[in-house]
C-alpha positions as CSV (number, residue, x, y, z in Angstrom):
1,X,8.4,0.2,8.2
2,X,8.7,0.8,4.5
3,X,9.0,-2.8,3.8
4,X,5.6,-3.4,5.4
5,X,4.0,-0.7,3.3
6,X,5.3,-2.5,0.1
7,X,4.0,-5.8,1.6
8,X,0.7,-4.3,2.1
9,X,0.5,-3.0,-1.5
10,X,1.3,-6.6,-2.7
11,X,-1.3,-8.2,-0.4
12,X,-3.9,-5.9,-1.8
13,X,-2.8,-6.7,-5.4
14,X,-2.6,-10.4,-4.8
15,X,-6.2,-10.2,-3.5
16,X,-7.4,-9.8,-7.1
17,X,-5.5,-12.6,-8.7
18,X,-8.1,-15.6,-8.8
19,X,-11.5,-15.0,-10.4
20,X,-14.9,-16.9,-10.0
21,X,-18.5,-15.7,-9.6
22,X,-19.5,-14.5,-6.1
23,X,-20.9,-11.4,-4.3
24,X,-20.7,-9.9,-0.8
25,X,-19.6,-6.7,0.9
26,X,-15.9,-7.7,1.0
27,X,-16.0,-8.3,-2.7
28,X,-17.7,-5.0,-3.3
29,X,-15.0,-3.3,-1.3
30,X,-12.2,-4.9,-3.3
31,X,-13.9,-3.9,-6.5
32,X,-14.3,-0.3,-5.2
33,X,-10.5,-0.2,-4.6
34,X,-9.8,-1.6,-8.1
35,X,-12.1,0.9,-9.7
36,X,-10.6,3.8,-7.8
37,X,-7.2,3.1,-9.5
38,X,-8.5,1.9,-12.8
39,X,-8.1,5.4,-14.5
40,X,-4.9,6.4,-12.7
41,X,-1.8,6.8,-14.8
42,X,0.0,8.5,-12.0
43,X,-0.5,10.1,-8.6
44,X,1.2,11.9,-5.7
45,X,0.1,12.3,-2.2
46,X,1.2,13.6,1.2
47,X,1.3,11.0,4.1
48,X,1.5,11.0,7.8
49,X,3.0,7.9,9.4
50,X,2.4,7.1,13.1
51,X,4.4,4.1,14.3
52,X,3.2,2.8,17.7
53,X,6.0,0.8,19.3
54,X,4.5,-1.5,22.0
55,X,7.8,-2.4,23.7
56,X,9.0,1.1,24.0
57,X,5.5,2.4,24.7
58,X,5.9,5.5,22.4
59,X,4.8,6.7,19.0
60,X,7.1,7.9,16.2
61,X,5.4,10.3,13.8
62,X,6.8,11.3,10.4
63,X,5.5,13.2,7.4
64,X,6.4,12.2,3.8
65,X,5.1,11.8,0.3
66,X,4.3,8.9,-2.0
67,X,4.2,8.8,-5.8
68,X,3.1,6.3,-8.5
69,X,3.4,6.1,-12.2
70,X,2.3,3.3,-14.5
71,X,3.3,0.7,-15.4
72,X,5.7,0.1,-12.5
73,X,7.1,3.0,-10.5
74,X,6.3,3.5,-6.8
75,X,8.1,5.9,-4.5
76,X,7.9,6.7,-0.8
77,X,9.9,9.3,1.1
78,X,9.8,10.0,4.8
79,X,11.2,13.3,6.1
80,X,13.4,13.8,9.1
81,X,13.8,12.7,11.9
82,X,13.2,9.3,10.3
83,X,14.3,10.3,6.8
84,X,14.2,7.5,4.2
85,X,13.6,7.0,0.5
86,X,12.2,3.9,-1.1
87,X,11.8,3.2,-4.9
88,X,10.1,0.2,-6.4
89,X,10.8,0.1,-10.1
90,X,8.8,-2.9,-11.4
91,X,10.6,-5.7,-9.4
92,X,13.7,-3.7,-8.3
93,X,13.5,-2.3,-4.8
94,X,15.9,0.4,-3.6
95,X,15.9,1.8,0.0
96,X,18.1,4.6,1.1
97,X,18.4,5.6,4.8
98,X,19.3,9.3,4.8
99,X,20.9,9.8,8.2
100,X,22.8,6.5,8.1
101,X,23.7,6.9,4.4
102,X,22.9,3.2,4.0
103,X,21.6,1.8,0.7
104,X,19.8,-1.5,0.1
105,X,19.2,-3.0,-3.4
106,X,16.8,-6.0,-3.7
107,X,15.6,-7.8,-6.9
108,X,12.1,-9.3,-6.3
109,X,10.8,-12.4,-8.2
110,X,9.1,-11.4,-11.5
111,X,5.7,-12.4,-10.1
112,X,6.1,-9.7,-7.5
113,X,6.6,-7.0,-10.0
114,X,4.2,-4.0,-10.2
115,X,3.6,-4.6,-13.9
116,X,2.6,-8.1,-13.3
117,X,0.1,-7.3,-10.6
118,X,-1.4,-4.3,-12.4
119,X,-2.1,-6.5,-15.3
120,X,-4.1,-8.8,-13.0
121,X,-6.1,-5.9,-11.5
122,X,-7.1,-4.8,-14.9
123,X,-10.0,-7.2,-14.6
124,X,-13.1,-6.9,-12.5
125,X,-13.0,-8.6,-9.0
126,X,-15.5,-11.4,-8.9
127,X,-14.0,-13.8,-6.3
128,X,-12.4,-13.3,-2.8
129,X,-8.8,-14.5,-2.6
130,X,-7.6,-17.7,-0.9
131,X,-5.2,-17.4,2.1
132,X,-6.8,-14.2,3.7
133,X,-10.0,-13.4,5.6
134,X,-11.6,-10.1,4.6
135,X,-14.2,-8.1,6.3
136,X,-15.9,-4.9,5.0
137,X,-17.5,-2.2,7.0
138,X,-19.4,0.9,5.8
139,X,-19.4,4.3,7.7
140,X,-21.1,7.0,5.8
141,X,-19.4,7.2,2.3
142,X,-16.3,5.4,3.5
143,X,-15.6,1.7,3.3
144,X,-13.1,-0.1,5.5
145,X,-11.5,-3.3,4.5
146,X,-9.9,-5.5,7.2
147,X,-7.5,-8.0,5.6
148,X,-6.2,-10.8,7.8
149,X,-3.6,-13.3,6.4
150,X,-4.3,-16.8,7.6
151,X,-0.6,-17.6,7.8
152,X,1.1,-16.5,11.1
153,X,3.7,-14.2,9.7
154,X,5.0,-10.9,11.3
155,X,1.9,-9.0,10.0
156,X,-1.4,-9.6,11.9
157,X,-3.7,-7.6,9.7
158,X,-4.1,-4.7,7.2
159,X,-7.0,-2.2,7.6
160,X,-7.6,-0.1,4.5
161,X,-10.1,2.9,4.5
162,X,-11.4,4.0,1.2
163,X,-13.7,7.0,0.1
164,X,-16.9,6.3,-1.8
165,X,-14.9,7.0,-5.0
166,X,-12.4,4.3,-4.2
167,X,-9.6,6.6,-3.1
168,X,-7.3,5.3,-0.4
169,X,-7.6,7.4,2.8
170,X,-5.8,5.3,5.4
171,X,-3.7,2.1,5.8
172,X,-3.2,0.5,9.3
173,X,-0.7,-2.3,9.6
174,X,-1.0,-4.4,12.8
175,X,2.0,-6.6,13.7
176,X,2.1,-9.7,15.8
177,X,4.3,-8.1,18.4
178,X,1.6,-5.5,18.8
179,X,3.4,-2.7,17.0
180,X,0.9,-0.7,14.9
181,X,1.6,1.6,11.9
182,X,-1.0,4.1,10.7
183,X,-0.4,5.8,7.3
184,X,-2.9,8.6,6.5
185,X,-3.0,9.8,2.9
186,X,-3.7,13.4,2.2
187,X,-4.0,15.7,-0.8
188,X,-3.9,13.1,-3.4
189,X,-3.4,14.4,-6.9
190,X,-4.1,12.1,-9.9
191,X,-2.9,12.2,-13.6
192,X,-0.9,15.4,-13.3
193,X,2.2,14.0,-14.8
194,X,4.9,12.8,-12.4
195,X,8.4,13.4,-13.8
196,X,11.4,11.0,-13.8
197,X,13.2,13.4,-11.3
198,X,10.4,12.7,-8.7
199,X,11.5,9.0,-8.5
200,X,15.1,9.5,-7.4
201,X,16.4,7.8,-4.2
202,X,19.7,9.6,-4.1
């Protein structure tokens, strides 16, 4: 699941990469998301992940934490019984499966680094991206963005729910095989100073 969360982050960041004049609800939703992180130097938050497995007809639920620090550190940890730790340091991805004691080390291309994409999102969003369909729905103060890649990969769609201030509340990942992952974000704390020790995989 952790690789799909990172893919979701990249899809959202890629969504801001090409600029040209335009205006609609989806565009406003993307700009709301960008503004919500414009003043964020670091954050930490608790998460609840629910993985609905269509083949086994059951749901796996895990709690965990995510952390971020500019310009390029992202950390995600899931607690037992599905314990894992993931660190994205710019374009270096390290994953550690705690129970299995298995480590994975992946070097991503430079144009997939966090520093690269955060430079792109420093500018206002004025054009919807190519390659994806985006729908925006408003429910009270919350905005929900449904992002559907036009290519037929393993991920069918991403659904992102934001508060009126642009804070991320929920991420839903729908896969082509009908598996569904729901990540609910709670107790987000911004700009409190996240230390180096909070980004250790092992």
